[in-house]
C-alpha positions in Angstrom: 29.6 -10.8 3.4 30.2 -7.2 2.4 32.9 -6.5 -0.2 35.8 -4.4 0.9 35.1 -2.0 -2.1 31.5 -1.4 -0.9 32.5 -1.1 2.8 35.2 1.4 1.9 32.5 3.8 0.6 30.8 4.0 4.0 32.5 6.1 6.7 31.7 6.6 10.4 32.4 10.0 11.7 32.9 10.7 15.4 32.6 14.5 16.1 34.7 15.7 19.1 34.9 12.4 21.0 35.9 13.0 24.6 37.2 9.5 25.5 39.9 7.6 23.6 38.4 4.4 24.8 35.2 5.1 22.9 37.2 5.6 19.7 38.9 2.2 20.2 35.5 0.6 21.0 34.0 2.1 17.9 36.9 0.7 15.8 36.2 -2.8 17.2 32.4 -2.4 16.5 33.1 -1.5 12.9 35.6 -4.3 12.3 33.1 -7.0 13.6 30.6 -5.8 11.0 33.0 -5.7 8.1 33.7 -1.9 8.0 37.0 -0.1 8.5 36.6 3.6 7.6 36.7 5.5 10.9 37.0 9.3 10.9 37.3 11.7 13.8 36.7 15.4 14.1 38.8 17.4 16.7 39.1 14.6 19.2 39.9 15.7 22.8 43.0 13.4 22.8 44.8 13.9 19.5 47.1 10.9 20.1 44.1 8.5 20.4 45.6 6.0 18.0 48.2 4.9 20.5 46.3 5.8 23.7 46.4 2.7 26.1 42.6 2.7 26.7 41.8 3.1 23.0 44.2 0.3 22.0 42.8 -2.0 24.8 39.2 -1.5 23.8 39.9 -1.8 20.1 41.1 -5.4 20.9 41.9 -7.0 17.5 40.8 -3.9 15.6 43.9 -1.8 16.2 44.4 -1.7 12.5 41.1 0.2 12.1 42.1 2.5 15.0 45.5 3.2 13.5 44.1 4.0 10.1 41.4 6.4 11.5 41.6 9.8 9.9 41.4 13.1 11.9 40.0 16.4 10.7 39.7 19.9 12.1 36.1 20.3 11.1 33.1 18.3 9.9 33.2 19.7 6.4 36.7 18.3 6.0 35.6 14.9 7.4 32.8 14.8 4.9 34.9 15.6 1.8 33.7 13.4 -1.1 30.6 12.2 0.7 27.3 12.4 -1.3 25.0 11.5 1.5 25.5 12.2 5.2 23.3 11.0 8.0 23.3 12.7 11.4 22.9 10.2 14.2 20.3 11.9 16.4 17.1 10.6 17.9 15.0 13.7 17.5 14.0 16.2 14.9 15.4 19.7 14.8 13.1 22.6 13.9 15.0 23.5 10.8 16.9 20.2 10.4 16.6 17.6 7.8 14.1 14.7 7.8 14.3 12.0 10.4 14.5 8.4 9.3 14.8 5.1 11.3 18.1 3.3 11.2 16.5 0.3 9.5 15.0 2.4 6.7 18.2 4.2 6.2 20.1 0.9 5.9 17.9 0.0 2.9 18.3 3.5 1.5 22.1 3.2 1.6 22.0 0.0 -0.3 20.3 1.8 -3.2 22.6 4.8 -2.9 25.7 2.8 -3.2 24.6 1.3 -6.5 26.1 4.5 -7.9 29.9 3.6 -8.1 31.0 7.1 -7.1 28.6 7.4 -4.2 30.0 7.7 -0.6 27.9 7.7 2.5 28.7 8.9 6.0 27.2 8.4 9.5 27.9 11.3 11.8 28.0 10.8 15.6 28.1 13.6 18.1 29.9 14.0 21.4 29.3 11.6 24.3 27.8 14.3 26.5 25.6 16.4 24.2 25.4 14.8 20.8 25.5 16.9 17.6 24.9 20.6 17.5 22.2 22.1 15.2 24.9 23.4 12.9 26.5 19.9 12.6 23.1 18.3 11.9 22.5 20.9 9.1 25.6 19.7 7.4 23.9 16.4 6.8 21.1 15.5 4.5 19.0 13.4 6.9 18.8 12.5 10.6 19.0 8.9 11.5 17.3 7.5 14.7 17.9 4.3 16.5 14.5 3.3 18.0 15.6 3.0 21.6 13.2 2.8 24.6 11.7 6.3 25.2 12.1 5.9 28.9 15.9 5.6 28.6 17.2 6.1 25.1 20.8 7.0 25.9 23.3 4.8 24.0 27.1 4.8 24.6 28.9 6.1 21.5 30.4 2.8 20.6 27.0 1.1 21.1 25.4 3.5 18.6 28.2 2.8 16.1 27.7 -1.0 16.6 23.9 -0.8 16.0 24.4 1.4 12.9 27.1 -0.9 11.5 25.0 -4.0 12.2 21.9 -2.7 10.4 24.1 -1.6 7.4 25.7 -5.1 7.3 22.3 -6.8 7.1 21.1 -4.5 4.4 24.3 -4.5 2.3 24.8 -8.2 2.5 21.2 -9.1 1.7 20.9 -11.3 -1.3 18.0 -9.5 -2.9 17.6 -7.7 -6.3 18.1 -4.0 -5.9 15.4 -1.6 -6.9 16.0 0.2 -10.2 17.5 3.6 -10.1 16.0 6.4 -12.1 18.5 9.2 -11.4 21.1 9.3 -14.2 23.6 11.4 -12.1 25.0 10.9 -8.7 24.3 13.4 -5.9 26.8 16.2 -5.4 29.5 15.9 -2.8 29.2 17.6 0.6 31.8 20.2 -0.2 30.0 21.1 -3.5 26.8 21.6 -1.6 28.5 23.8 1.0 29.9 25.9 -1.8 26.4 26.3 -3.2 25.1 27.4 0.2 27.8 30.1 0.5 27.0 31.3 -3.1 23.3 31.3 -2.5 23.7 33.3 0.7 25.8 35.9 -1.2 23.3 36.1 -4.0 20.3 36.5 -1.7 22.1 39.2 0.3 22.9 41.0 -3.0 19.2 40.9 -3.9 18.3 42.3 -0.5 16.2 39.2 0.2 18.5 38.1 3.0 19.4 40.5 5.8 22.7 39.1 7.4 21.8 41.0 10.6 18.4 39.2 10.8 18.6 36.0 8.7 15.5 34.5 10.3 16.5 30.9 9.7 16.3 31.5 5.9 19.5 29.6 5.1 18.5 26.7 7.4 15.3 26.4 5.5 17.2 26.5 2.2 19.5 23.7 3.6 16.5 21.6 4.4 15.0 22.1 0.9 18.2 21.1 -0.8 18.8 18.2 1.5 15.5 16.7 0.3 16.3 17.5 -3.4 19.9 16.0 -3.2 21.0 17.8 -6.4 23.7 16.4 -8.7 27.0 18.1 -9.3 25.8 19.5 -12.6 22.6 20.8 -10.9 24.8 22.5 -8.3 26.8 24.1 -11.1 23.6 25.4 -12.7 22.4 27.0 -9.4 25.8 28.5 -8.8 25.8 29.9 -12.3 22.4 31.6 -11.4 24.0 33.0 -8.2 27.0 34.3 -10.1 24.7 36.0 -12.6 22.7 37.7 -9.9 25.9 38.9 -8.1 27.4 40.1 -11.3 24.2 42.0 -12.3 23.9 43.6 -8.9 27.6 44.6 -9.0 27.1 46.3 -12.3 24.2 48.3 -10.9 25.8 49.3 -7.7 29.3 49.9 -9.2 31.1 47.8 -6.6 32.2 44.2 -6.5 30.2 41.9 -4.3 31.6 38.9 -2.4 30.8 35.5 -3.7 
């Protein structure tokens, strides 16, 4: 059994779901595995919590459906998260690493040993999945090893598989591996602030041309996704960015954006 305190630090994010029924079915999938934190981003039907199809498919998980949060964008949905996994079955050219669902489940067990850590699994739209930009907001891609001849899972099915693997890993009665990091990873919103600051600093230096960025920031995102800096490390890097911008402002005699 997974403790409610542990389960509450794992959220399942549905980006722009088209069908209310899929949200209800996802709520049911989560409750059967001991999870309850369901989050949506710009659902097509804003009144999904009371939609007849969603309520019917939620079955006895209408409490999870009713408590689902709704956000206008993915960054808002990931506020407070320290590790986000994009649920996508293939690697993107400039996206983060791809890990199997089973390996991720074991990884999450270790991550949640930090009391302040929160983890999110991000699912894309039913028709087209996650965009490249949405994937880049996450630190890793998570793949469910479906048959290559037909690997298309329904949204709620994918949520069910992910929740099942997490339940097995988090409820396992095994001694956890020791942690060597003394600081928890920075939250998503802190990382996003760092990216904006880095972009401004690199532009001030002339290293980044906003008109022809050439995937530079995507590569920086991939690098930092692997590094998973702590909040203090993010502050250090932002301090460096601020110093660069300030120095360039002094030399050019005009204030630069940061």
